[in-house]
TORKEMI-451890 format. One line per 10 residues: number of its first residue (from 1); their letters; for each residue x, y, z of C-alpha. Coordinates in pm, whole numbers. Each point is the difference from the previous one (the first is absolute). Layout:
// TORKEMI-451890
NUM = a = X:Y:Z; ...
// end
This chain:
// TORKEMI-451890
1 = mriglltegg = 10711:10206:9981; -265:-219:-159; -323:-46:194; -249:-276:-80; -338:142:107; -253:-279:70; -369:91:-6; -332:-185:17; -305:165:-151; 152:348:3
11 = ypyvsgdagl = 281:186:-174; 51:45:-296; -370:-52:-74; -234:298:11; -216:-165:267; 148:-134:321; 42:92:365; 382:25:-4; 21:179:-334; 34:355:130
21 = wcdrlvrglg = 275:-47:254; 198:-232:-229; -13:258:-280; 111:276:235; 285:-217:129; 127:-91:-347; -18:359:-125; 169:132:314; 297:-239:-30; 121:91:-347
31 = qhefeiyals = 358:-93:87; -95:-369:16; -121:-239:-269; -329:-182:55; -137:-316:-156; -368:-66:67; -126:-354:62; -378:27:22; -264:-261:86; -340:101:-137
41 = cgphqenagr = -324:-94:175; -252:2:-285; -61:73:-367; -163:333:82; 326:118:151; 207:-94:-303; -257:149:-241; 6:331:188; 363:47:-103; 309:127:178
51 = valppqvggv = 118:334:127; 267:194:-187; 333:-133:127; 305:221:65; 329:-67:-185; 161:-167:303; -230:-302:-50; 204:-238:-211; -272:-256:-64; -333:-142:110
61 = rtaplwtaed = -78:-370:28; -353:-104:85; -177:-322:88; -370:-61:77; -111:-157:326; -359:-33:-118; 70:-251:-277; 269:-242:-107; 8:-226:-302; 132:-351:31
71 = dgvaygrrar = 366:18:-98; -10:-352:-143; 289:-119:218; -20:-376:56; 204:-116:297; 183:-327:-4; -3:-249:282; 280:167:194; -147:349:-37; -344:-125:108
81 = rrftecygel = 154:-156:307; 175:327:86; -324:192:-42; -198:-242:215; 257:20:278; 28:379:-3; -372:67:-34; -76:-258:267; 243:173:238; -161:335:-79
91 = aaalcesgga = -347:-137:72; 121:-167:319; 146:330:121; -343:161:-48; -190:-274:180; 225:-18:305; -142:126:328; 88:365:40; 2:66:-372; -325:193:-4
101 = dapggteahg = -63:71:365; 206:317:4; 139:244:-252; 305:-149:-155; -61:-326:183; 210:108:298; -57:-17:374; -316:-204:-36; 102:-345:115; 330:-147:112
111 = segasaaqad = 331:166:59; 183:260:-203; 224:-276:-138; -303:-186:-134; -122:314:-174; 342:50:-156; -2:-360:-122; -342:51:-159; 123:316:-172; 307:-183:-131
121 = rfasalygla = -221:-278:-131; -216:244:-192; 303:185:-138; 173:-320:-112; -312:-114:-183; -47:341:-164; 357:24:-126; -12:-363:-104; -293:80:-230; 191:301:-132
131 = dlardagglv = 306:-214:-78; -223:-253:-175; -159:271:-215; 345:131:-91; 136:-345:-89; -296:-176:-160; -234:277:-117; -312:172:128; -222:-130:280; -338:96:-147
141 = galrsegavr = -94:-349:-114; 137:-168:312; -182:236:239; -327:-70:-183; 50:-376:-4; -186:-262:197; 326:-81:177; 3:346:161; -352:-47:136; 86:-346:132
151 = aleracrapg = 314:133:172; -212:269:163; -255:-258:111; 269:-220:156; 134:297:196; -349:84:129; -65:-358:108; 342:-51:161; 26:-44:380; 54:328:179
161 = alrtarearv = -163:211:-270; -225:290:89; -350:-101:98; -143:244:-255; 224:-145:-272; -112:-354:82; -357:108:-70; 82:112:-354; -213:-161:-270; 80:-50:-366
171 = pdllavaahl = -141:341:-111; 206:166:272; 316:-177:-114; -63:104:-359; -50:362:106; 324:1:203; 196:-164:-283; -132:258:-248; 97:288:229; 350:-141:56
181 = eralrplsld = 44:-37:-376; -78:369:-47; 220:110:288; 297:-210:-116; -6:115:-363; 302:229:54; 209:-317:48; -47:-85:-369; 88:342:-144; 308:64:-214
191 = wygagggdap = 105:300:207; 292:-169:175; 282:46:-249; 337:169:40; -26:211:-316; 282:101:-225; 178:322:-81; -200:315:64; -338:-157:-80; -215:-94:299
201 = gglgsvdlch = -23:-374:-7; -172:-86:326; 1:41:373; 350:-150:17; 140:315:-163; -140:251:252; 173:128:309; -312:5:216; -358:-131:-14; -262:236:141
211 = aasggvaalp = -342:-157:56; -279:258:13; -208:-233:221; 34:-325:184; -146:-336:-94; 10:-123:-356; 162:322:-128; 310:-74:210; 27:-362:-118; 218:89:-305
221 = gllaghffdv = 229:187:238; 34:-312:214; 104:-200:-305; 247:268:-111; 160:-26:342; -6:-380:-15; 159:-25:-345; 228:306:-9; 27:141:356; -175:321:-106
231 = pllvteygvr = -112:189:317; -372:64:48; -175:310:132; -371:-29:88; -229:302:37; -349:-37:146; -223:300:52; -289:-237:56; 101:-344:129; -93:-251:-269
241 = lrslylgsga = -60:-281:248; -241:216:202; -202:76:-315; -22:-370:-82; -116:-84:352; -268:269:-11; -116:-104:-348; -17:-375:61; -351:-119:52; -153:322:-132
251 = pdapsgesap = -315:-28:-213; 192:117:-306; 286:-248:50; 80:-230:-295; -222:-300:-38; 93:-284:237; 238:206:215; -247:77:280; -11:-353:145; 176:-36:340
261 = avrallaafh = 252:-258:-124; 90:213:-302; 39:313:210; 223:-180:248; 232:-148:-263; 27:321:-202; 66:201:317; 276:-247:85; 156:33:-346; 2:378:-5
271 = grlaaevyrq = 118:14:361; 292:-232:-79; 82:198:-314; -5:331:189; 228:-141:271; 246:-124:-264; -3:336:-178; 70:184:326; 274:-248:90; 186:28:-330
281 = aacvtpgnah = -46:374:-58; 301:218:64; -233:279:112; -376:43:51; -149:349:-15; -350:32:150; -186:322:-67; -112:49:359; 15:-148:349; -327:-187:-52
291 = arrwqercga = 149:-194:-293; 323:-44:195; -180:-175:286; -165:-237:-248; 335:-81:-158; 164:-70:334; -290:-228:94; 43:-185:-329; 367:-74:63; 193:305:-123
301 = draklrtvhp = 326:71:182; -23:335:176; 357:82:-103; -102:-11:-368; -299:233:31; 30:363:-111; -316:212:0; -28:213:-315; -313:213:-20; -165:23:-343
311 = gmesdhfaev = 77:311:-199; -277:214:-148; -5:291:-240; -54:292:232; 10:303:-231; -369:25:-91; -102:-77:360; 253:239:152; -137:284:-214; -322:-22:200
321 = gdgpdgadph = 192:45:323; 201:292:-143; -303:192:-121; -259:182:211; -243:-221:188; -332:35:-178; -167:-307:150; -341:18:159; 70:-1:378; -313:-209:64
331 = tlvwvgrvep = 70:-281:-252; 133:-350:66; 153:-190:-295; 41:-373:-48; 206:-112:-305; 66:-357:-110; -141:-317:-153; -357:-75:102; -3:-353:143; -112:-167:327
341 = akdlvsllha = 347:15:156; -20:381:3; -298:-12:242; -192:297:-136; -300:-115:201; 172:95:326; 104:331:-156; -359:82:-93; -125:-80:351; 280:211:146
351 = faeirrtepr = -94:290:-227; -360:-25:123; 129:75:352; 220:283:-131; -303:167:-158; -174:20:336; 268:238:130; 124:145:-331; -307:54:-220; 209:166:-274
361 = arlriigapa = 231:-302:-37; 17:-179:-334; 152:-334:-105; 141:-61:-349; 70:-365:-88; 225:1:-307; 90:-327:-169; -110:-274:-236; -118:-351:97; 271:-268:-4
371 = gpdgpaylgh = -10:-377:8; -294:-233:-53; -188:142:300; 71:366:-73; -308:97:-205; -243:-169:241; 174:158:299; -19:345:-159; -374:-46:-57; -45:-104:362
381 = crmlaaqlfp = 188:311:122; -212:226:-220; -319:-148:145; 132:37:356; 92:365:-63; -350:67:-136; -153:-156:313; 226:179:250; -12:338:-174; -332:54:-182
391 = deaesphavg = 3:300:-231; -131:300:183; -107:318:-182; 2:344:158; -345:74:-144; -276:-181:-190; 131:150:-325; 370:-96:46; 183:-319:-95; 130:-213:283
401 = dnpvsfeeig = 369:-61:51; 178:-300:150; 312:73:208; 164:-320:-130; 117:-13:-361; 146:-290:-201; 243:109:-271; 278:-137:-221; 334:139:-109; -25:172:-338
411 = gpevptlaea = -340:157:50; -70:372:-18; 32:44:378; 325:-199:47; 192:-20:-328; 325:-120:165; 98:-204:304; 184:293:159; -312:216:-22; -198:-276:169
421 = yaagavvvls = 220:24:309; -5:380:-19; -381:5:3; -29:-61:375; 146:124:323; 43:-351:146; 79:-326:-184; -150:-313:156; 110:-364:-30; -247:-252:148
431 = svvegfpvgl = 147:-335:-117; -8:-324:195; 273:-161:-215; 289:198:-141; 358:-62:-110; 191:316:-84; -259:282:-12; 103:178:-319; -296:237:15; 103:111:346
441 = aeamfcgrat = 350:87:-119; -146:194:-293; -218:200:238; 309:75:207; 178:134:-308; -297:236:-43; 43:130:355; -332:-134:127; -81:-102:356; -105:-366:12
451 = vstdvgavve = -215:-225:217; 67:-373:-50; -80:-338:145; 285:-190:164; 53:-274:-263; 296:-117:-207; 283:251:-27; -215:307:78; 179:97:323; 340:-48:-163
461 = viggtglvvp = -94:224:-293; -151:293:188; 229:-11:304; -123:277:228; -146:212:-279; -356:-138:3; -270:-137:228; -71:-373:32; -312:-180:126; -88:-370:36
471 = prnpralaet = -157:-167:-305; -378:-65:-11; -63:271:262; -231:267:-149; -27:193:327; 376:46:37; 29:92:-368; -279:259:38; 149:160:313; 347:30:-156
481 = cgallrdper = -119:142:-332; -229:245:179; 285:122:219; 214:77:-306; -283:175:-182; -38:233:298; 374:76:32; 149:156:-318; 332:84:167; 57:-363:98
491 = rarlgaaara = -90:-108:-353; 261:237:-141; 273:-126:236; -72:-365:-71; -16:62:-374; 336:179:-8; 166:-276:206; -153:-269:-221; 127:167:-316; 353:29:139
501 = ralelftveq = -1:-367:102; -123:-116:-341; 262:204:-185; 268:-157:218; -104:-366:-16; -225:-77:-296; 149:167:-308; 134:-175:-308; 344:145:65; 39:-169:339
511 = nvaafhgiyl = -125:-330:-141; 244:3:-293; 293:104:220; -76:-281:246; -6:-269:-269; 314:137:-164; 186:-43:327; -144:-348:56; 104:-108:-352; 359:105:59
521 = eivsrspvrr = 8:-159:344; -130:-338:-121; 231:-20:-303; 301:101:210; -73:-286:242; -87:-269:-254; 135:78:-348; -62:-244:-283; 329:-150:-121; 31:41:-376
531 = falddagdpl = 252:-164:-228; 58:79:-367; 11:-277:-260; 120:26:-358; -190:-134:-304; 136:-349:59; -122:-4:358; 349:30:155; 44:233:298; 170:337:-39
541 = pfavpaeawl = 173:81:331; -7:368:103; -235:85:-291; -261:161:228; 147:323:144; -105:155:325; -181:273:-194; -252:-262:-114; -176:44:334; -69:366:-70
551 = pgrwtglgar = -310:110:-191; 35:19:-378; 156:-206:-276; 369:-43:72; 89:-315:-191; -6:-43:-376; 221:-304:-1; -227:-226:-199; 40:-255:277; -288:-189:143
561 = vtatrrgpgw = -52:91:366; -171:-254:219; -93:-20:365; 82:-316:189; -25:-142:347; 344:-164:-20; 347:122:-81; 138:-20:-357; 153:-318:-127; 349:147:-28
571 = aagppvrgts = -1:64:374; -60:-365:92; 367:-103:-12; 291:97:223; 82:370:24; 232:136:-267; 293:208:118; -14:337:-172; 353:123:91; 340:-152:55
581 = pvvpvphgsa = 75:-116:349; 198:234:219; 369:-96:4; 140:0:351; 289:242:58; 292:-99:219; 22:181:330; 205:312:-25; -10:21:-380; -56:343:-156
591 = asppvspvas = -212:-143:-277; -373:35:24; -243:-278:-86; -192:35:-326; -326:179:50; -315:-154:-142; -172:241:-237; -333:-99:144; 114:52:355; 142:342:-79
601 = aptvsagkaa = -312:126:-171; -190:253:208; -325:-115:152; -306:181:-133; -334:-25:173; -311:-90:-194; -144:346:53; 313:171:-138; 13:-237:-295; -356:82:-85
611 = r = 77:369:11
// end
């Protein structure tokens, strides 16, 4: 089958959060054909280049979200009226009470029926803009026009609008309009064609759209379903809406987007969009229970949710668990990105208590600073470590040694990530905010006992194979780590159980097998109806055999195959009788009625026909 893989700021570019698992998925499903539809987030990402693509990728179509040139489309009076109506409805749906008070705009005010009406209003306006872009040209100029800002202002000033929205000033309205223009750029793309022959022509020619994240990345999948009834699968290992909520109002947020009115309106837009994506998706696959709870709170139907854990390459980590344990039994290891959310300050204070009872204990912090606050936070942690553990020499002629070391992957001490986990007897995670703890799963592959804070999906990942303490509690962290350092047999049991659990749940093989089954299940429930047309555009009945649904190139007919939401034109009239009517036979006659050749043909199931 043909899969349209939708990404935002990830695969097939070298840089990107979803690049690794998308590449593993595409390479693992060589029996399917993939077409990549990528939204890039900046010029640095495009300049860095793409990864080497496997042969099952039929084509790559890209579009930037960070810039868009005016397409030069000048709307006439009727098109301008359509745009004003649709954009005004979209803005009104964002300003209604309940639009930004809760994720997805649900269960905040009013009844469930009112929330459904608000969701329908947003969806109608969104698809109305998509139809306008398809009929009259791109929306770039219209979304940047003064009319868009005025429509947004009218919605904010309307009776019943959110109090925060009513307080929006002109700079706030301009910031919201600019953000909506960027978010709605996928509506103006030329990705929504039906294609022709064997060449990939657009999302109308695929059997399934798979969005690698929610939000804007799934918007092309919504339009493919709207125009061509193509089913949509959404995968979220980190809930996009949650990331937007946490990032809004941050010091490094885009200029103008930290004002209360702007945050409220943008939260309403992304909440409405997430709810519409979850409503229209045939299946939603969260990566863990933490993401699943967020999706349910944002309006996802529980019957559509299927948890699929991310798959990781386990070979180089598993080698550590297979080999002899050469780790220092008195060493704790922390591995990850150095940033405030990892709460290394609590870890350092906890290690100070550990040293009082275990004077031979050492702590190795392995990782590079990440984010705008990473370098400053790393400097702060180094200063704290120097204050808590001043270098002490055994004699006046010896050099002092600090029990805490700060290292990076690739250095002489830890050349690889697997050796970083193998360097200690216990791996520690001290985060206060965490999604899916990838580092914890990697430590489990290495057969290491772990001590973690109870955040995000930590408990789901480790099960009963590790120890968990409350976040921001240095005393509990110190007592638990000290207990493991003093009990090597318990460390060995926990490490073996952790490795077995990781090999069962978090390998690439289980991830690929899960998505392969989901692909087949979705397509079997909602296949795209294809009809073949000749060069003149006339339909060719029975030109698409049943084998066309199987992987590979089965048709070389030279016919143009298109996907449609309606039946073919030749089927609009009355039914055509394919055989002669059965002639009644008088009672008692020895003659037998003529047998229809169609009726006498044996029935063959689809599975047997495929074989």
